[in-house]
N, C-alpha and C positions, 0 to 999 in steps of 0.2 A: 660808482666805483671807478677809481682811476686806474689806468693801465700802467703797470710798473715799467720803469726804464731798464732795459737790458742792453749791454754793450754788444758790439759785433763779436768781441772775444768770447763772451758767454755763449752766444749762438753757435760759434765754431766749436766750443768745448762740448756742447750738447751732441754735436755730430760725432765727436771722437768716441763718445760712449755708446753711440748707436740708439739713442732714445728717439725713435721715429715719431712717436706720439707727441713728444715735446717739440721736436722740430716742426711738425705739422701745426701744432698750436701756435708757436711763435710766428710761423709764416702766415697763417690764416688771420692772425690778429695784428699783424704788422708790428710785432714787438721785436726790438733788437735789430741789429744789423747782421749782415752775412758777408763774408769775403771769400776769396778763392781758397782760403784755408779750410773752409767747411768741407768741401768735397775732397780735398787732399787728405784731411784727417780721417774722414770716413773711409777712404780707400786704404789708408795705411792700416786701419783696424778691421777691415773686412766687413763693413756695414753696407752691403749692397742695396738694401732697401732704402737707406738714407741717401745713397748716391743716386738711385733711380728717382726718388722724390725730388732731390735738388735739381737733377737734370731736367725733369719735366715741369718744375714749378718755379725755379729761380733763374734770374738772368746772370748771376755770378757764375763764372766758369771755374774749372780747375786749372792746375798748372801741370807741366810735365812731371812734377814730383809725385802726382797721384799714381801714375802707372809705375814710376820708378820704385816707389815705396811698396806698392802692392806686390810687384814682382819680387822684390827682395824678401817679402814676408810670406810667399807661397799662396797668395790670394788669387788663384787662377780665374775664378768667375768674375772677380772685380776687374782684373786686367782685360779679360775678354769683353766685358761690357764697355769699359772705357775705350778700348781700341775700336769697338764697333760703333759707338754712338758719340764719341767726343773726338775733337780734331786737334787737341793741344799737343799730342805726340808724347814722346818720352826722350830721355837723354841717356841715362846709364842703366836702364831697366834690364837689358840683356846681361850686362856685367854683374849686376846684383843677383839676378836669378841664377846665373852660372856659378858664381862664387858660393852661393848657398846650396847648390846642388839640386835646383828645381828644374830638371831637364824638360818637362813638358812646357813650362812657361818659356824657357830659353828657346826651344824649338819653335813655338808659336810666334814669339816676338821676332825671331830671325825671319820667319815667313813674312811678317808684316814689313820688315826692312826690305826684303826682296821685292815686295809689291810696291815699295816706295811710299808707304803710308806712315813712316816714322814720325812725321810732323816736324815741328820747329826744332826739335833736338838734333835732327840729322845735319851733319856738316857736308858740304859739297865734296864730292870725290870719295866719300866713304863707301858708297856702293858703286861698283864698276859695271860697265856694260859689256864685259867680256863674255857673258853667257846669255845673250838675249833669247836664244832658243829655249834654254832650260827654263828661263823665267816664263816664257809663253806657255810651255808645257805645264808648269806648275799652276799657273793661273787657269788654264783651260780645265785641268783636272779638278781643281778646287771649285771652279764655277759650276761645273757639271754635277759634282757630288755633294757639295756643301753650300748651305745658305749663308754661312757666316765665315769670317776669316779665322775663327777659332773652332776647334773640334771639342764638343762637349761630350 
């Protein structure tokens, strides 16, 4: 039996719909390609299981759009996972979450910005060093009480 040829676009679309069993099958059988869109699409549609599978099993990374889109769609657990385990950062996630009224995501992402973990999306000078003591207090409190940068 021959293996069907599936394009990277098809692989990415499967992640959009959250079909983890199909994603696993494609991966295990080397069928189709996979691009950064795969994790970005899964994040936009709140498919955390797919994101975790891709993170653990694929070499393709996501882009800052993953957190940006997840934040704008109120996908808190997806944002938390990506901030915790990925390093691509985000660009306008705070703005998207704020405009949509998702205050818990907005607050958590602002903490990530304070910690300087925004990633490649941060422009120099965006965060100021005018309150170094406050930053230290926030980090000490969080390190003592929380294992993660996000509160679940």
